[in-house]
C-alpha positions as CSV (number, residue, x, y, z in Angstrom):
1,M,10.0,-20.4,5.9
2,L,7.7,-22.7,7.9
3,R,8.2,-20.6,11.0
4,A,7.4,-17.4,9.1
5,L,4.2,-19.0,7.7
6,T,3.2,-20.2,11.2
7,R,3.5,-16.7,12.5
8,A,1.4,-15.3,9.6
9,L,-1.3,-17.9,10.3
10,R,-1.7,-16.9,14.0
11,L,-5.2,-15.4,13.7
12,T,-6.1,-16.3,17.2
13,R,-3.7,-13.9,18.9
14,P,-5.4,-11.3,21.2
15,W,-6.4,-8.1,19.4
16,R,-6.0,-4.7,20.9
17,R,-7.7,-1.5,19.6
18,L,-5.7,1.4,18.4
19,Q,-5.5,3.8,21.3
20,A,-6.0,7.0,19.2
21,R,-8.2,6.3,16.3
22,G,-7.7,9.8,14.8
23,C,-4.1,10.2,15.8
24,A,-1.6,12.5,14.2
25,S,2.1,12.1,14.5
26,H,4.4,15.1,14.8
27,G,7.8,15.9,13.4
28,A,10.5,18.0,14.9
29,A,8.7,21.2,13.7
30,G,5.5,20.2,15.4
31,D,3.5,19.6,12.2
32,P,1.8,16.3,11.6
33,E,3.7,14.1,9.1
34,I,1.1,11.3,9.1
35,Q,-2.6,11.1,10.2
36,V,-4.4,7.8,10.8
37,R,-8.2,7.9,10.3
38,A,-10.7,5.1,10.8
39,L,-13.8,5.6,8.7
40,A,-17.3,5.2,10.2
41,G,-20.8,4.3,9.1
42,P,-21.0,2.3,5.9
43,H,-17.3,2.7,5.5
44,R,-16.5,1.1,8.9
45,G,-13.5,-1.2,8.5
46,I,-11.6,1.1,6.1
47,T,-8.6,2.9,7.7
48,E,-6.4,5.5,6.0
49,I,-2.9,6.6,6.6
50,L,-2.5,10.1,5.2
51,M,1.1,11.2,4.5
52,N,1.3,14.9,5.1
53,R,4.8,16.4,4.7
54,P,4.2,19.2,2.2
55,R,7.6,21.0,2.5
56,A,9.4,17.8,1.5
57,R,6.8,16.4,-0.9
58,N,6.2,13.5,1.5
59,A,9.9,12.5,1.2
60,L,10.7,9.5,3.4
61,G,12.9,11.0,6.2
62,N,13.6,9.6,9.7
63,V,10.5,11.1,11.3
64,L,8.1,10.0,8.6
65,V,9.5,6.5,8.6
66,S,9.4,6.2,12.4
67,E,5.8,7.4,12.4
68,L,4.7,5.0,9.7
69,L,6.3,2.1,11.5
70,E,4.6,3.1,14.8
71,A,1.2,3.4,13.1
72,L,1.6,0.0,11.4
73,A,2.5,-1.7,14.6
74,Q,-0.7,-0.4,16.2
75,L,-3.0,-1.1,13.2
76,Q,-1.8,-4.6,12.6
77,E,-3.3,-5.6,16.0
78,D,-6.6,-3.8,15.4
79,R,-9.3,-6.3,14.4
80,Q,-11.5,-3.5,13.1
81,V,-9.1,-2.8,10.2
82,R,-10.3,-4.7,7.1
83,V,-8.6,-2.5,4.5
84,L,-5.8,0.0,4.8
85,I,-5.4,2.8,2.3
86,F,-2.2,4.8,1.9
87,R,-2.9,8.3,0.5
88,S,-1.3,11.7,0.4
89,G,-2.4,15.0,1.9
90,V,-0.1,16.9,-0.4
91,K,-1.6,17.8,-3.7
92,G,0.2,16.5,-6.8
93,V,2.5,14.0,-5.0
94,F,2.0,10.6,-3.4
95,C,5.6,10.3,-2.1
96,A,8.7,11.8,-3.7
97,G,10.9,9.0,-2.4
98,A,13.8,9.1,0.1
99,D,14.7,12.5,1.7
100,L,18.1,13.0,-0.1
101,K,18.7,16.3,1.7
102,E,18.5,14.6,5.0
103,R,20.6,11.7,3.8
104,E,23.3,14.0,2.5
105,Q,24.0,14.9,6.2
106,M,24.4,11.3,7.2
107,S,27.6,9.3,7.5
108,E,28.1,6.2,5.5
109,A,27.2,4.1,8.5
110,E,24.1,6.1,9.2
111,V,23.0,5.8,5.6
112,G,23.2,2.0,5.9
113,V,21.2,2.0,9.1
114,F,18.5,4.3,7.6
115,V,18.1,2.3,4.4
116,Q,17.8,-0.9,6.5
117,R,14.9,0.8,8.4
118,L,13.3,1.9,5.2
119,R,13.5,-1.6,3.8
120,G,12.0,-2.8,7.1
121,L,9.1,-0.3,6.7
122,M,8.3,-1.7,3.2
123,N,8.4,-5.3,4.6
124,E,6.0,-4.3,7.3
125,I,3.6,-2.8,4.8
126,A,3.9,-6.0,2.6
127,A,3.2,-8.2,5.7
128,F,0.3,-6.2,6.9
129,P,-2.5,-8.7,7.6
130,A,-5.3,-6.9,5.9
131,P,-5.4,-5.8,2.2
132,T,-3.5,-2.6,1.5
133,I,-4.2,-0.1,-1.3
134,A,-1.9,2.7,-2.5
135,A,-3.9,5.7,-3.8
136,M,-1.3,7.4,-6.1
137,D,-2.5,10.9,-6.9
138,G,0.7,12.5,-8.2
139,F,4.4,11.6,-8.1
140,A,5.5,8.3,-6.7
141,L,9.3,8.1,-7.3
142,G,12.0,5.9,-5.9
143,G,11.0,5.0,-2.4
144,G,7.5,6.3,-3.1
145,L,7.0,3.7,-5.7
146,E,8.7,1.1,-3.5
147,L,6.0,1.9,-0.8
148,A,3.3,1.5,-3.4
149,L,4.8,-1.8,-4.6
150,A,4.7,-3.1,-1.0
151,C,0.9,-2.6,-1.1
152,D,-1.4,-5.3,-2.4
153,L,-3.2,-3.0,-4.8
154,R,-2.4,0.2,-6.6
155,V,-4.6,2.9,-8.1
156,A,-3.2,5.8,-10.2
157,G,-4.7,9.1,-11.3
158,L,-4.5,10.0,-15.0
159,T,-4.0,13.4,-16.6
160,L,-7.2,15.4,-16.7
161,E,-7.6,17.2,-20.0
162,E,-10.2,19.9,-20.6
163,R,-11.1,21.2,-24.0
164,V,-11.3,25.0,-24.0
165,G,-12.7,26.2,-27.3
166,A,-10.3,24.8,-30.0
167,S,-7.4,24.4,-27.7
168,L,-6.5,21.5,-25.4
169,C,-5.6,22.5,-21.9
170,S,-3.8,20.0,-19.7
171,L,-4.6,20.2,-16.0
172,Q,-2.0,17.6,-14.9
173,A,-0.1,19.9,-12.5
174,A,-1.7,18.5,-9.4
175,S,-3.2,15.3,-10.7
176,S,-1.3,12.9,-12.9
177,A,0.5,10.0,-11.3
178,I,4.1,9.8,-12.5
179,M,6.0,6.9,-11.1
180,G,9.4,5.2,-11.5
181,L,12.4,3.7,-9.7
182,I,14.7,6.6,-10.6
183,E,17.5,5.8,-8.2
184,T,20.1,5.2,-11.0
185,T,19.7,8.8,-12.1
186,R,20.9,9.8,-8.6
187,G,23.9,7.5,-8.4
188,L,21.9,5.0,-6.4
189,L,20.0,1.8,-6.8
190,P,16.6,0.9,-5.3
191,G,17.3,-0.2,-1.7
192,A,13.9,-0.6,-0.1
193,G,12.6,-3.6,-2.0
194,G,12.4,-2.2,-5.5
195,T,14.8,-4.7,-7.1
196,Q,12.8,-7.5,-5.7
197,R,9.1,-6.4,-5.9
198,L,9.2,-4.8,-9.3
199,P,10.4,-8.0,-11.2
200,R,7.9,-10.0,-9.2
201,C,5.2,-7.6,-10.5
202,L,6.3,-7.0,-14.1
203,G,8.8,-9.8,-14.9
204,V,12.6,-9.7,-14.8
205,A,13.4,-8.2,-18.2
206,L,11.0,-5.3,-18.0
207,A,12.0,-4.5,-14.4
208,K,15.6,-4.4,-15.4
209,E,14.8,-2.0,-18.3
210,L,12.9,0.3,-15.9
211,I,15.6,0.3,-13.2
212,F,18.6,0.5,-15.6
213,T,17.0,3.5,-17.4
214,G,15.4,5.2,-14.4
215,R,12.4,5.7,-16.6
216,R,9.3,7.5,-15.4
217,L,5.8,6.1,-16.3
218,S,2.4,7.8,-16.5
219,G,-0.6,6.2,-14.9
220,A,-1.8,5.0,-18.2
221,Q,1.6,3.4,-19.1
222,A,1.7,1.8,-15.6
223,Q,-1.7,0.2,-16.1
224,A,-0.8,-1.1,-19.5
225,L,2.3,-2.8,-18.0
226,G,0.3,-4.2,-15.1
227,L,2.1,-2.0,-12.5
228,V,-1.2,-0.6,-11.2
229,N,-4.6,-2.3,-10.9
230,H,-6.6,0.8,-12.0
231,S,-6.0,4.2,-13.5
232,V,-8.7,6.8,-13.3
233,A,-9.3,10.2,-15.0
234,Q,-8.2,12.8,-12.5
235,N,-10.7,15.3,-11.0
236,E,-10.1,19.0,-10.3
237,E,-9.4,18.2,-6.6
238,G,-6.6,15.9,-7.6
239,N,-7.8,13.0,-5.6
240,A,-9.5,10.7,-8.1
241,A,-7.2,7.8,-7.3
242,Y,-8.1,8.0,-3.6
243,H,-11.8,7.9,-4.5
244,R,-11.3,4.8,-6.7
245,A,-9.3,3.2,-3.9
246,R,-12.2,3.9,-1.5
247,E,-14.5,2.2,-4.0
248,L,-12.2,-0.8,-4.2
249,A,-12.0,-1.0,-0.4
250,Q,-15.8,-0.9,-0.3
251,E,-15.9,-4.0,-2.5
252,I,-13.6,-5.8,-0.1
253,L,-15.5,-4.8,3.1
254,P,-18.5,-7.2,2.8
255,Q,-16.3,-10.2,2.3
256,A,-15.3,-12.6,5.2
257,P,-12.2,-10.8,6.8
258,I,-10.5,-14.0,8.0
259,A,-10.8,-15.6,4.6
260,V,-9.5,-12.5,2.9
261,R,-6.5,-12.3,5.2
262,L,-5.7,-16.0,4.7
263,G,-6.1,-15.6,1.0
264,K,-3.5,-12.9,1.2
265,V,-1.1,-15.2,3.1
266,A,-1.6,-18.0,0.7
267,I,-0.9,-15.8,-2.3
268,D,2.1,-14.0,-0.8
269,R,3.8,-17.1,0.6
270,G,2.9,-19.3,-2.3
271,M,4.5,-16.9,-4.8
272,E,7.9,-17.5,-3.2
273,V,8.0,-21.3,-3.6
274,D,7.3,-23.9,-6.2
275,I,3.6,-24.7,-7.0
276,A,3.6,-28.0,-5.0
277,S,4.8,-26.1,-1.9
278,G,2.3,-23.4,-2.7
279,M,-0.5,-25.9,-2.7
280,A,0.6,-27.1,0.7
281,I,0.5,-23.5,2.0
282,E,-3.0,-23.0,0.5
283,G,-4.1,-26.2,2.3
284,M,-2.7,-24.9,5.6
285,C,-4.6,-21.6,5.1
286,Y,-7.8,-23.4,4.2
287,A,-7.5,-25.5,7.3
288,Q,-7.3,-22.4,9.4
289,N,-10.5,-21.1,7.9
290,I,-12.6,-24.3,8.5
291,P,-13.4,-23.7,12.2
292,T,-14.5,-20.0,11.7
293,R,-18.0,-18.8,12.4
294,D,-17.8,-16.8,9.1
295,R,-17.5,-20.1,7.1
296,L,-20.6,-21.4,8.7
297,E,-22.4,-18.0,8.2
298,G,-21.4,-18.1,4.5
299,M,-23.0,-21.5,4.0
300,A,-26.1,-20.6,6.0
301,A,-26.6,-17.4,4.0
302,F,-26.3,-19.3,0.8
303,R,-28.8,-21.8,1.9
304,E,-31.2,-19.1,3.2
305,K,-30.7,-17.0,0.1
306,R,-29.7,-13.8,2.0
307,P,-26.5,-11.7,2.2
308,P,-24.0,-13.1,4.7
309,R,-23.2,-11.1,7.9
310,F,-19.5,-11.8,8.5
311,V,-18.1,-10.8,11.9
312,G,-14.4,-11.9,11.5
313,E,-14.6,-14.8,13.9
């Protein structure tokens, strides 16, 4: 555990810029399955990973998993990334989970290897050095919810209801977030971190109930349980969760990036140990922050009664 913590605290490693800041990855058919976009202007520091596999409802197949791993490997070394948002380019769905049609063609050995890679993907998302946000506009089932659980923060879209005369017309077709670890309804169990991250999020008893029953939750239900940080009324474009995620990212942007990253390390590592060990981890993280220019800038800004200008050094 100490070795892992030491690796997580190596903030002085050389950074390298992402070679293609607007890159798109391509599947076998030549269509992009993910797109990576770094925002500019006042949104500089926010990077988005757009999942775009409409024919399979963003199902996690071999190509999509490989491209996500490749993008994460590049982005985690990019100093300009202060917040990473996962979103969907497919209206009405965040991620439908594992690609069961593809998996049906695999041998038992191949299934084991693929699930291990899928679990590795979720671990890479969870270990990403900057804050991550899942913008859940639509279905997030099975592996799709496991992906969202691997993120630091989650935002869900709610059903948009419109009153037409005396009748109530639901416009949820391409809007409402529906989420659940539904693997038991398919003869499976969550295999990409769901059995571990859901109880850490909601508690053991409730996580067992949701996994045993394969129950699906609405965005409102998910927020009531604490599964998502925010739930927002859906808009006609079906991307309200994405816009709220952008607002949330915008709140994080002005803060000292090294302090934010070290805060993430302290929380994530500290939650896995007893509180005394957690305090020691916090102390190690705090010590890493002491020599930074941003700490001095924060104190100077407070003294001079002006907004701080953090540079991530």
